[in-house]
DRENDO-1510 file (C-alpha; in Angstrom, 1 decimal, always signed):
<recs>
REC; n; res; u; v; w
REC; 1; MET; -13.7; +2.3; +7.0 .
REC; 2; SER; -14.3; +4.2; +3.8 .
REC; 3; LYS; -17.3; +6.4; +3.2 .
REC; 4; HIS; -19.0; +3.4; +1.6 .
REC; 5; GLY; -18.9; +1.6; +5.0 .
REC; 6; ILE; -16.5; -1.1; +3.9 .
REC; 7; LYS; -12.8; -1.5; +4.7 .
REC; 8; ARG; -10.7; +0.9; +2.6 .
REC; 9; PRO; -8.5; -1.0; +0.1 .
REC; 10; LEU; -4.8; -0.7; +0.4 .
REC; 11; SER; -2.4; -0.9; -2.5 .
REC; 12; VAL; +1.2; -0.6; -3.5 .
REC; 13; LEU; +3.1; +1.5; -6.0 .
REC; 14; ASP; +6.6; +0.2; -6.8 .
REC; 15; LEU; +9.3; +1.5; -9.0 .
REC; 16; ALA; +11.6; -1.4; -8.9 .
REC; 17; PRO; +14.2; +0.6; -7.0 .
REC; 18; VAL; +17.8; -0.2; -7.8 .
REC; 19; LEU; +20.0; -0.3; -4.7 .
REC; 20; GLU; +23.6; +0.8; -4.5 .
REC; 21; GLY; +25.7; -2.3; -5.2 .
REC; 22; ASN; +22.8; -4.1; -7.0 .
REC; 23; THR; +21.6; -4.5; -10.5 .
REC; 24; PRO; +18.2; -4.0; -12.1 .
REC; 25; ALA; +17.9; -7.8; -12.1 .
REC; 26; ASP; +18.2; -7.7; -8.3 .
REC; 27; ALA; +15.5; -4.9; -8.3 .
REC; 28; PHE; +13.1; -7.1; -10.2 .
REC; 29; ARG; +13.5; -10.0; -7.8 .
REC; 30; ASN; +13.0; -7.6; -4.8 .
REC; 31; SER; +9.8; -6.3; -6.5 .
REC; 32; LEU; +8.4; -9.8; -7.0 .
REC; 33; ARG; +9.2; -10.7; -3.4 .
REC; 34; LEU; +7.4; -7.6; -2.3 .
REC; 35; ALA; +4.4; -8.3; -4.5 .
REC; 36; GLN; +4.1; -11.9; -3.1 .
REC; 37; HIS; +4.5; -10.5; +0.4 .
REC; 38; VAL; +1.7; -7.9; +0.2 .
REC; 39; GLU; -0.5; -10.4; -1.7 .
REC; 40; LYS; -0.4; -12.6; +1.4 .
REC; 41; LEU; -1.2; -9.6; +3.6 .
REC; 42; GLY; -4.3; -8.8; +1.6 .
REC; 43; TYR; -3.3; -5.7; -0.4 .
REC; 44; LYS; -5.6; -5.1; -3.4 .
REC; 45; ARG; -3.2; -3.9; -6.1 .
REC; 46; PHE; +0.4; -3.8; -7.0 .
REC; 47; TRP; +1.2; -1.1; -9.5 .
REC; 48; MET; +4.4; -0.1; -11.2 .
REC; 49; ALA; +5.3; +3.2; -12.7 .
REC; 50; GLU; +6.9; +4.1; -16.1 .
REC; 51; HIS; +10.1; +6.2; -15.7 .
REC; 52; HIS; +13.1; +6.5; -18.0 .
REC; 53; ASN; +16.7; +7.5; -17.7 .
REC; 54; MET; +16.8; +7.2; -14.0 .
REC; 55; VAL; +19.6; +5.0; -12.5 .
REC; 56; SER; +17.5; +4.3; -9.4 .
REC; 57; VAL; +14.4; +3.1; -11.2 .
REC; 58; ALA; +14.2; -0.1; -13.3 .
REC; 59; SER; +10.5; -0.1; -14.2 .
REC; 60; SER; +11.0; +1.5; -17.6 .
REC; 61; ALA; +9.6; -1.4; -19.6 .
REC; 62; THR; +6.5; -1.4; -17.5 .
REC; 63; ALA; +4.3; -3.8; -19.4 .
REC; 64; VAL; +7.0; -6.4; -19.6 .
REC; 65; LEU; +7.7; -6.1; -15.8 .
REC; 66; LEU; +4.0; -6.4; -15.0 .
REC; 67; GLY; +3.9; -9.7; -16.7 .
REC; 68; TYR; +6.8; -10.9; -14.5 .
REC; 69; ILE; +4.9; -9.8; -11.4 .
REC; 70; ALA; +1.6; -11.2; -12.4 .
REC; 71; GLY; +3.2; -14.5; -13.3 .
REC; 72; GLY; +4.7; -14.8; -9.9 .
REC; 73; THR; +1.5; -13.9; -7.9 .
REC; 74; GLN; -1.9; -15.5; -7.7 .
REC; 75; SER; -4.7; -13.0; -6.9 .
REC; 76; ILE; -3.4; -9.5; -6.4 .
REC; 77; ARG; -4.4; -7.0; -9.1 .
REC; 78; VAL; -1.3; -5.9; -11.1 .
REC; 79; GLY; -1.2; -2.7; -13.1 .
REC; 80; SER; +0.5; +0.5; -14.3 .
REC; 81; GLY; +0.7; +3.6; -12.1 .
REC; 82; GLY; +1.1; +4.5; -14.8 .
REC; 83; ILE; +1.8; +4.1; -18.5 .
REC; 84; MET; +2.8; +7.5; -19.8 .
REC; 85; LEU; +0.5; +7.3; -22.8 .
REC; 86; PRO; +2.1; +10.1; -24.9 .
REC; 87; ASN; +5.2; +8.0; -25.1 .
REC; 88; HIS; +3.3; +5.2; -26.9 .
REC; 89; ALA; +0.9; +4.5; -29.7 .
REC; 90; PRO; -2.5; +3.7; -28.1 .
REC; 91; LEU; -2.7; +0.6; -30.3 .
REC; 92; VAL; +0.5; -0.8; -28.8 .
REC; 93; VAL; -0.7; -0.2; -25.3 .
REC; 94; ALA; -4.0; -1.9; -26.1 .
REC; 95; GLU; -2.1; -4.9; -27.4 .
REC; 96; GLN; +0.3; -5.1; -24.5 .
REC; 97; PHE; -2.4; -4.9; -21.8 .
REC; 98; GLY; -4.7; -7.1; -23.9 .
REC; 99; THR; -2.0; -9.7; -23.7 .
REC; 100; LEU; -1.6; -9.2; -20.0 .
REC; 101; ALA; -5.3; -9.4; -19.4 .
REC; 102; SER; -5.6; -12.6; -21.6 .
REC; 103; LEU; -2.8; -14.3; -19.5 .
REC; 104; TYR; -4.1; -13.0; -16.2 .
REC; 105; PRO; -7.9; -12.5; -16.4 .
REC; 106; ASP; -9.6; -10.0; -14.0 .
REC; 107; ARG; -6.2; -9.0; -12.5 .
REC; 108; ILE; -4.9; -6.2; -14.8 .
REC; 109; ASP; -5.3; -2.5; -14.3 .
REC; 110; LEU; -4.3; +0.2; -16.8 .
REC; 111; GLY; -3.4; +3.5; -15.2 .
REC; 112; LEU; -2.6; +6.3; -17.7 .
REC; 113; GLY; -0.6; +9.5; -17.3 .
REC; 114; ARG; +0.2; +12.4; -19.6 .
REC; 115; ALA; +3.7; +13.3; -18.4 .
REC; 116; PRO; +6.8; +11.8; -20.0 .
REC; 117; GLY; +8.1; +10.2; -16.8 .
REC; 118; THR; +11.6; +11.6; -17.6 .
REC; 119; ASP; +13.6; +14.6; -18.6 .
REC; 120; GLN; +12.9; +16.5; -21.9 .
REC; 121; VAL; +15.9; +15.1; -23.7 .
REC; 122; THR; +14.8; +11.6; -23.0 .
REC; 123; ALA; +11.2; +12.4; -23.8 .
REC; 124; ARG; +12.3; +13.5; -27.3 .
REC; 125; ALA; +14.2; +10.2; -27.8 .
REC; 126; LEU; +11.1; +8.3; -26.7 .
REC; 127; ARG; +8.6; +10.3; -28.8 .
REC; 128; ARG; +10.7; +11.1; -31.9 .
REC; 129; ASP; +8.2; +12.7; -34.3 .
REC; 130; ARG; +5.6; +13.2; -31.6 .
REC; 131; LEU; +7.4; +16.1; -29.8 .
REC; 132; GLY; +4.1; +17.9; -29.1 .
REC; 133; ALA; +2.5; +14.8; -27.5 .
REC; 134; GLY; +0.7; +15.3; -24.3 .
REC; 135; HIS; -1.6; +18.0; -25.5 .
REC; 136; ASP; -3.7; +15.3; -27.2 .
REC; 137; PHE; -3.9; +13.1; -24.2 .
REC; 138; PRO; -7.7; +13.0; -24.0 .
REC; 139; GLU; -7.9; +11.9; -27.6 .
REC; 140; GLN; -5.3; +9.2; -27.0 .
REC; 141; VAL; -7.3; +7.9; -24.1 .
REC; 142; GLN; -10.4; +7.7; -26.3 .
REC; 143; GLU; -8.5; +6.0; -29.0 .
REC; 144; LEU; -7.2; +3.4; -26.5 .
REC; 145; GLN; -10.7; +2.9; -25.2 .
REC; 146; GLN; -11.9; +2.3; -28.8 .
REC; 147; TYR; -9.3; -0.4; -29.4 .
REC; 148; LEU; -10.3; -2.2; -26.2 .
REC; 149; SER; -14.1; -2.0; -26.9 .
REC; 150; PHE; -16.1; -4.9; -28.4 .
REC; 151; ASP; -17.5; -2.4; -30.9 .
REC; 152; ASN; -14.1; -2.1; -32.5 .
REC; 153; HIS; -14.4; -5.5; -34.1 .
REC; 154; THR; -15.7; -3.9; -37.3 .
REC; 155; SER; -12.8; -1.4; -37.5 .
REC; 156; ALA; -10.0; -1.6; -40.0 .
REC; 157; VAL; -7.5; -1.4; -37.1 .
REC; 158; ARG; -8.0; -3.9; -34.3 .
REC; 159; ALA; -6.1; -4.7; -31.0 .
REC; 160; ILE; -5.7; -8.5; -31.0 .
REC; 161; PRO; -5.5; -9.4; -28.1 .
REC; 162; GLY; -7.2; -6.5; -26.2 .
REC; 163; GLU; -10.5; -6.0; -28.1 .
REC; 164; GLY; -13.5; -6.6; -25.9 .
REC; 165; LEU; -11.6; -7.3; -22.7 .
REC; 166; ASP; -12.5; -5.8; -19.4 .
REC; 167; ILE; -9.4; -3.8; -18.5 .
REC; 168; PRO; -10.1; -1.0; -16.0 .
REC; 169; ILE; -8.6; +2.3; -17.1 .
REC; 170; TRP; -7.6; +4.9; -14.5 .
REC; 171; ILE; -6.6; +8.5; -15.0 .
REC; 172; LEU; -3.6; +9.5; -13.0 .
REC; 173; GLY; -2.7; +13.0; -12.1 .
REC; 174; SER; -0.5; +15.3; -10.1 .
REC; 175; SER; -2.4; +18.5; -10.9 .
REC; 176; THR; -6.0; +19.6; -11.6 .
REC; 177; ASP; -5.9; +19.0; -15.4 .
REC; 178; SER; -6.4; +15.2; -15.2 .
REC; 179; ALA; -9.1; +15.6; -12.6 .
REC; 180; TYR; -11.3; +17.3; -15.1 .
REC; 181; LEU; -10.6; +14.6; -17.7 .
REC; 182; ALA; -11.3; +11.7; -15.3 .
REC; 183; ALA; -14.5; +13.4; -14.2 .
REC; 184; ALA; -15.7; +14.0; -17.8 .
REC; 185; MET; -14.9; +10.5; -18.9 .
REC; 186; GLY; -16.4; +8.8; -15.8 .
REC; 187; LEU; -13.2; +7.0; -14.9 .
REC; 188; PRO; -11.5; +6.3; -11.5 .
REC; 189; TYR; -8.9; +8.9; -10.5 .
REC; 190; ALA; -5.6; +8.4; -8.8 .
REC; 191; PHE; -3.5; +11.3; -7.5 .
REC; 192; ALA; +0.3; +11.3; -7.1 .
REC; 193; SER; +0.4; +13.0; -3.7 .
REC; 194; HIS; +3.5; +11.1; -2.8 .
REC; 195; PHE; +5.6; +13.6; -4.8 .
REC; 196; ALA; +3.2; +16.4; -5.9 .
REC; 197; PRO; +0.8; +17.1; -3.0 .
REC; 198; ALA; +0.2; +20.8; -3.7 .
REC; 199; GLN; -3.0; +20.4; -5.7 .
REC; 200; LEU; -4.3; +17.2; -4.1 .
REC; 201; HIS; -7.4; +18.7; -2.4 .
REC; 202; ALA; -8.3; +21.0; -5.3 .
REC; 203; ALA; -8.0; +18.0; -7.8 .
REC; 204; LEU; -10.2; +15.7; -5.6 .
REC; 205; LYS; -12.8; +18.5; -5.3 .
REC; 206; ILE; -12.9; +19.1; -9.0 .
REC; 207; TYR; -13.2; +15.4; -9.8 .
REC; 208; ARG; -16.0; +14.8; -7.4 .
REC; 209; GLN; -18.0; +18.0; -8.4 .
REC; 210; HIS; -17.7; +17.4; -12.2 .
REC; 211; PHE; -17.9; +13.6; -12.3 .
REC; 212; LYS; -20.3; +12.2; -15.0 .
REC; 213; PRO; -21.4; +8.6; -14.5 .
REC; 214; SER; -20.3; +6.3; -17.3 .
REC; 215; GLU; -20.5; +2.7; -18.4 .
REC; 216; PHE; -17.3; +2.1; -16.5 .
REC; 217; LEU; -18.2; +3.9; -13.2 .
REC; 218; SER; -21.5; +5.0; -11.6 .
REC; 219; ALA; -19.9; +7.3; -8.9 .
REC; 220; PRO; -16.6; +9.0; -8.3 .
REC; 221; TYR; -13.8; +6.7; -7.1 .
REC; 222; THR; -10.5; +8.2; -5.8 .
REC; 223; MET; -7.2; +6.9; -4.8 .
REC; 224; ALA; -4.2; +8.8; -3.4 .
REC; 225; CYS; -0.6; +7.6; -3.2 .
REC; 226; VAL; +1.5; +8.5; -0.2 .
REC; 227; ASN; +4.9; +7.6; +1.1 .
REC; 228; VAL; +4.9; +5.4; +4.2 .
REC; 229; ILE; +8.0; +4.2; +6.1 .
REC; 230; ALA; +6.9; +2.3; +9.3 .
REC; 231; ALA; +9.2; +0.7; +11.8 .
REC; 232; GLY; +9.3; -0.3; +15.5 .
REC; 233; THR; +10.2; +3.2; +16.6 .
REC; 234; ASP; +10.1; +6.7; +15.3 .
REC; 235; ALA; +13.9; +6.8; +15.5 .
REC; 236; GLU; +14.3; +3.7; +13.4 .
REC; 237; ALA; +11.8; +4.8; +10.8 .
REC; 238; ASN; +13.4; +8.3; +10.5 .
REC; 239; ARG; +16.8; +6.6; +10.0 .
REC; 240; LEU; +15.4; +4.4; +7.3 .
REC; 241; ALA; +13.9; +7.5; +5.6 .
REC; 242; THR; +17.3; +9.0; +5.1 .
REC; 243; SER; +17.8; +6.7; +2.1 .
REC; 244; PHE; +14.7; +8.2; +0.6 .
REC; 245; TYR; +15.8; +11.7; +1.4 .
REC; 246; GLN; +19.3; +11.2; -0.2 .
REC; 247; LEU; +17.6; +9.8; -3.3 .
REC; 248; PHE; +15.4; +12.9; -3.5 .
REC; 249; LEU; +18.3; +15.2; -2.8 .
REC; 250; GLY; +20.0; +13.8; -5.9 .
REC; 251; ILE; +16.9; +14.6; -8.0 .
REC; 252; ILE; +16.9; +18.2; -6.6 .
REC; 253; ARG; +20.6; +18.6; -7.4 .
REC; 254; GLY; +20.4; +16.9; -10.8 .
REC; 255; LYS; +22.8; +14.2; -9.6 .
REC; 256; LEU; +20.8; +11.0; -9.9 .
REC; 257; ARG; +22.0; +8.0; -7.8 .
REC; 258; ARG; +20.8; +4.6; -6.8 .
REC; 259; LEU; +19.0; +4.1; -3.5 .
REC; 260; GLY; +21.7; +4.1; -0.9 .
REC; 261; PRO; +21.9; +2.8; +2.7 .
REC; 262; PRO; +20.5; +4.9; +5.5 .
REC; 263; ILE; +22.6; +7.4; +7.5 .
REC; 264; ASP; +22.2; +8.7; +11.0 .
REC; 265; SER; +21.1; +12.2; +10.0 .
REC; 266; MET; +20.6; +14.4; +7.0 .
REC; 267; GLU; +22.1; +17.3; +9.0 .
REC; 268; GLY; +25.0; +18.7; +7.0 .
REC; 269; VAL; +24.0; +16.6; +4.0 .
REC; 270; TRP; +21.4; +18.9; +2.6 .
REC; 271; ASN; +21.1; +22.7; +3.1 .
REC; 272; GLU; +18.2; +24.6; +4.5 .
REC; 273; TYR; +16.7; +25.3; +1.0 .
REC; 274; GLU; +17.0; +21.7; -0.1 .
REC; 275; ALA; +15.4; +20.4; +3.1 .
REC; 276; ALA; +12.5; +22.9; +2.8 .
REC; 277; HIS; +12.0; +21.9; -0.8 .
REC; 278; ALA; +11.9; +18.2; +0.0 .
REC; 279; GLN; +9.6; +18.7; +2.9 .
REC; 280; GLN; +7.2; +20.6; +0.7 .
REC; 281; MET; +7.1; +18.0; -2.1 .
REC; 282; LEU; +7.1; +15.1; +0.4 .
REC; 283; SER; +4.5; +16.5; +2.8 .
REC; 284; CYS; +2.2; +13.4; +2.2 .
REC; 285; SER; +4.8; +11.2; +3.8 .
REC; 286; PHE; +4.1; +9.2; +7.0 .
REC; 287; ILE; +7.2; +8.1; +8.7 .
REC; 288; GLY; +7.5; +6.6; +12.2 .
REC; 289; SER; +6.3; +4.0; +14.6 .
REC; 290; VAL; +2.9; +2.3; +14.2 .
REC; 291; ASP; +1.2; +4.9; +16.4 .
REC; 292; THR; +2.8; +7.9; +14.6 .
REC; 293; VAL; +1.9; +6.6; +11.1 .
REC; 294; GLU; -1.6; +5.6; +12.2 .
REC; 295; LYS; -2.3; +9.1; +13.5 .
REC; 296; GLY; -1.0; +10.8; +10.4 .
REC; 297; LEU; -2.8; +8.5; +8.0 .
REC; 298; GLN; -6.1; +8.9; +9.9 .
REC; 299; ARG; -5.8; +12.7; +9.5 .
REC; 300; PHE; -5.0; +12.2; +5.8 .
REC; 301; VAL; -8.1; +10.0; +5.1 .
REC; 302; ASP; -10.3; +12.3; +7.2 .
REC; 303; GLU; -9.2; +15.3; +5.1 .
REC; 304; THR; -9.3; +13.6; +1.7 .
REC; 305; GLN; -12.0; +11.0; +2.1 .
REC; 306; VAL; -10.2; +8.9; -0.6 .
REC; 307; ASP; -11.8; +5.5; -1.4 .
REC; 308; GLU; -8.4; +3.7; -1.6 .
REC; 309; LEU; -4.9; +4.3; -0.3 .
REC; 310; MET; -1.8; +3.5; -2.3 .
REC; 311; SER; +1.6; +3.5; -0.6 .
REC; 312; THR; +5.2; +3.5; -1.8 .
REC; 313; ALA; +8.3; +3.0; +0.3 .
REC; 314; HIS; +11.9; +3.7; -0.7 .
REC; 315; ILE; +13.7; +1.6; +1.9 .
REC; 316; TYR; +17.2; +0.2; +1.3 .
REC; 317; ASP; +17.0; -2.9; +3.5 .
REC; 318; GLN; +14.5; -5.3; +2.0 .
REC; 319; GLU; +13.6; -6.9; +5.3 .
REC; 320; ALA; +12.8; -3.5; +6.7 .
REC; 321; ARG; +10.8; -2.8; +3.6 .
REC; 322; LEU; +8.7; -5.9; +3.9 .
REC; 323; LEU; +8.1; -5.1; +7.6 .
REC; 324; SER; +7.0; -1.6; +6.8 .
REC; 325; TYR; +4.3; -2.9; +4.5 .
REC; 326; GLU; +3.3; -5.4; +7.1 .
REC; 327; LEU; +2.9; -2.8; +9.7 .
REC; 328; LEU; +1.0; -0.5; +7.3 .
REC; 329; LYS; -1.6; -3.2; +6.6 .
REC; 330; GLY; -2.4; -3.5; +10.3 .
REC; 331; ILE; -2.6; +0.3; +10.5 .
REC; 332; ALA; -4.9; +0.6; +7.4 .
REC; 333; ASP; -7.2; -2.1; +8.8 .
REC; 334; ARG; -7.9; +0.2; +11.8 .
REC; 335; LEU; -8.5; +3.4; +9.9 .
REC; 336; VAL; -12.0; +4.7; +10.0 .
</recs>
């Protein structure tokens, strides 16, 4: 149960992972199958993240892909986790998500981040003459809100569709900066603890202490994303996790690769420094049997008191991936 006395919602973050030997088209089909699966299980949201220039991630055209997912599902909320707003003109984002919300009413979320979602060279290619973008993130969020408001109907520049639609905006963060912004704007706050856990607790504290009620939200609302790989046994889950570790090792070494099949052990694959670095950044990962994952997640929600949990799982075998999310739903329903 959440602190509000109701069952804590459970959601999914997906990056349309591209497997070794597969194509982005295969990744899209796998993502849709996952969305349909978790919808039947009772998950609340299915979010996708904007990343660029990564051979293992096919969700770069995030708004386009969200339309594919929403069109193939019936009730689950579909959204961005997130759109990296400095990469885009706020008007274009308002139009894109206004289109999605018009096609799929009451099902679209708009999560916003300030990072580029890529390396600096690619960021420059994305942003062209907006190389300093990111520092004006608060102003961009406000501009986007204005385009989506009904009051904008008298403006010289209007988002059609988008204007006047109820599209919940979330502020995403991996540090304390966005916590201050989400609190000041009275918006829900989602933290990327699945890859940047260091400032999780500080950010949640800041957000809750400084939250100002708004027309959008009367009280603080938090969500944290974690890595979960659940299987029948600890040994099997740990073996599945080696795909994830190899992927992350490629990021550490600057040698990006697609998500590969699991191996028996990471011993001899990464060195002591690399293993320690990965363990630090992936400390909010819960890998193991149902019992192991449940104990870990219970400690996590006890410590963070988040209102909603979001999970991501880099698992090579799609059947194992679907099973992991099925096991997680049972676990989440028992958390207190």
